[in-house]
N, C-alpha and C positions, 0 to 999 in steps of 0.2 A: 599525287605523285605523277610526274610527266616523264615518259620514257620515249626517246626517239630512236628508232631502229632503222638504219640504212638498208636499202635493198641489197641483195646478194651481189657482190662484185662492185659495189659502189662505196666501199669503206672510206675512200680518200676524197669523196665528194661532200662538200658542205651540204648538210640536209636543209630542205626547205619545208616548213610546216604547212601542210594543207589542211590539217584538222587535228583535233586533240580529243582523245578518249579519256573520259573521267570515270574513275572507280571510287565508289563510296565504301569506306572501310570502317568497321566498328573498331575503335581504338582499344577496346578491352581484350578482344580475342582475335583481332586482325582478320576477321572474316568479312567478306564482301556483304554489304547489306542492300545493294541495289545493282542492277545490271549496268554495264558500261554504257555511256551515252555520249554522243558527239556534242562537243561544246558549241560548235557553230549551229547545229540543229536546235540546241537548247536556246541559244540566243535569238535565233530567228523565230522559233515557236513563241517565245515570250513576247517578242516585239509584235508579231502578228496578232497575238491575243490582246495586247494592249491597245491596238489601233483598229481592231475588227469592228464592223458595224454592229451596234447593239440590236437586240430584238425589237422590232417595230410592228405594231398592229397596223395592218393595211387599211386603206380607205374602204375597201370592200367589207372588211371584217368589222369596222365600226359603223357601217351602214350608210356610207355616203351616197346620196342620190345624185348620180352623175348627170342626170338630165338638167340639173340646176346650172350646169356650166355652159349650156347652150341657149341661144336665142330662138325665136320662133322660126327662123329660116334654117336652123340646124348648125349654125356657125358658133364656134367658141366665143363667148362674151369676152373672155380674157385669154387670148392666145398664149401658149406657153413659150417662154424664152429661157435661155440658159446662159449663165455668166460665171466667170471665175469668182470664187468667194474669197474676200480679203478680211471681212469683219464678221463677228458673231454678236447677235443681239438677243438679250433675254427679256421677256415680257411676263406679265401675268394676265389671265383672261378677265380679271375683275368680276368674277362670278362667285357664286356661293361656295363656301368651304365645306358645307354640310351635305351637298348633293351627292348621294352614293352612286348614282348612275352616270359615270364619267362619259360614256359613249353617247348617251342622250344629250349631255351638255355640249359635246363636240358637234353633234348634229344640229343643235340649236344655234351655235356660233356660226357654223357653216351656212345654214339657211339665212341667217342675218347678214352675213357678209356677201353671199352669192345672189340672193333675190333682188329684183329691181326695187327702186324706191316706191313704186306703185303698190308693191306687196309688202311694204314695211322693211325692206332690206337696204343694204348699201349699194347694190348694183355692181359689185366687183366681179361676179361670175365664179368665184371660188372662195375657199377659206384663205385668210391672209397669211397665216403662219406656216412655216415649213414643217414644223413638228410641234406637238403638244405633249406635256407630261402630266400625268395624274398624281394625286397625293400618294397613291400606293406604288408609285415608281413606274407604272406602265407608260411606254412611249407610243404615241400615235402618229401616223403619217398625216401631214397636213396638205399643203398645196400639191395638186396633181402634177406629176412629172411625166416621164416617158411611159407609154402604155406597156403594161406588163412588169413595170418596175415598182419598187416600194421605196419611198423617200429618195427620189432621184437627186443626186448631188448637183447643185448649181442652178436648180430651177428657181426663177425669180418669184419672190413672194410679194406681199403688199403690207408688210407689218411695220415698216418704219418710213414715215412720210418723206419721199424724195431721197431715201437712203436704201432703197430696196435692191438696186442693181449692185451686186457684189457683196451682199450680206445674207447671212443665214439667220432666220428668226425662229426661236423656240419659245413657246409660251407655257408657263406653268398654270395648270387649271386651278382656279381659285383666286382669292384676294390676299396678297402678302404685304400690304402696306404696314400692318401692325401684327402680323402673324408669321412665324418662322416656317420655312419649308420643312416637311417631314424628312427624316433621314433617307427614306426610300426615294422620294422625289429628288433630293439633293444628289444622291448617288447616281441616279439615272441621268440627271442633268450633266454631271461631271463626265459620265461615259459618253453622252451624246456630243458634248463640246470637245472632248478629247479626240473622238473619232473625226469630227469635222475639222479640227485644227490639224490633225495628222494628215488627213486626206488632201487638204489644200495648203499644207506646209505653212500654217499660221503659228506664229509665236504668241501664245496667250498672254505673256508677260510684257509684250512690246507695246509701244505707243506708235500709232501710225495715222496720218491724216486720212480722212474719208471725203472725197470730193462729191459734192451734191450734184445730182443729175437734174438740174433745172437752172433757168436763168435768174440772176439776182433780181431782175425787174418783174418776175412773175408775181402777179397780185394775189394768187391763191396760196402762196407760201406763208405759213404761220410765223409770227414774229419769233425771233430767236433761233430759227433753223437756217 
């Protein structure tokens, strides 16, 4: 039921609705079963909850060795950059599905991505993915962003060859070529992508060209990209 009551002395003025109060009533005995609540507050609370950042385990908490990001002179091997995100990319780590220590798996991936080739790594200076999700649904911070921040929006990763500027990359821990995601992992993936889409105003159902950040004559570009 909606009741609009004009202020005293304003009976002849058309009312303007600034807010609506909702009363929940038990239809059997006409007794209120919940306190009145602002409709606008309800809507904004629900919207905020739907797009709020999911819980993310920080790099510090999964044991990232930040020294791997620096060269012998103390400079970042891979200086951090920030871009507006227009696309989201989902990967899998192509690692074991039976490894119970997800944080150890992330540390291994990080070391492989960050260490120089002379030490058996890729030499990138950091983990490539922006975020990683374990089979149990835990979300982990990937690429280092702003100091003191966890999972900084827009920090450029290295997860999609020549398509990193403007994309957010999340990787599912394990191999899912022939195995389905767990329900926990899928739910967390949906939450992570929904937050990212909401933050950057991305329509997940839309089709949009993604311009590659390289010259067509670049000989290092794999065929098909």
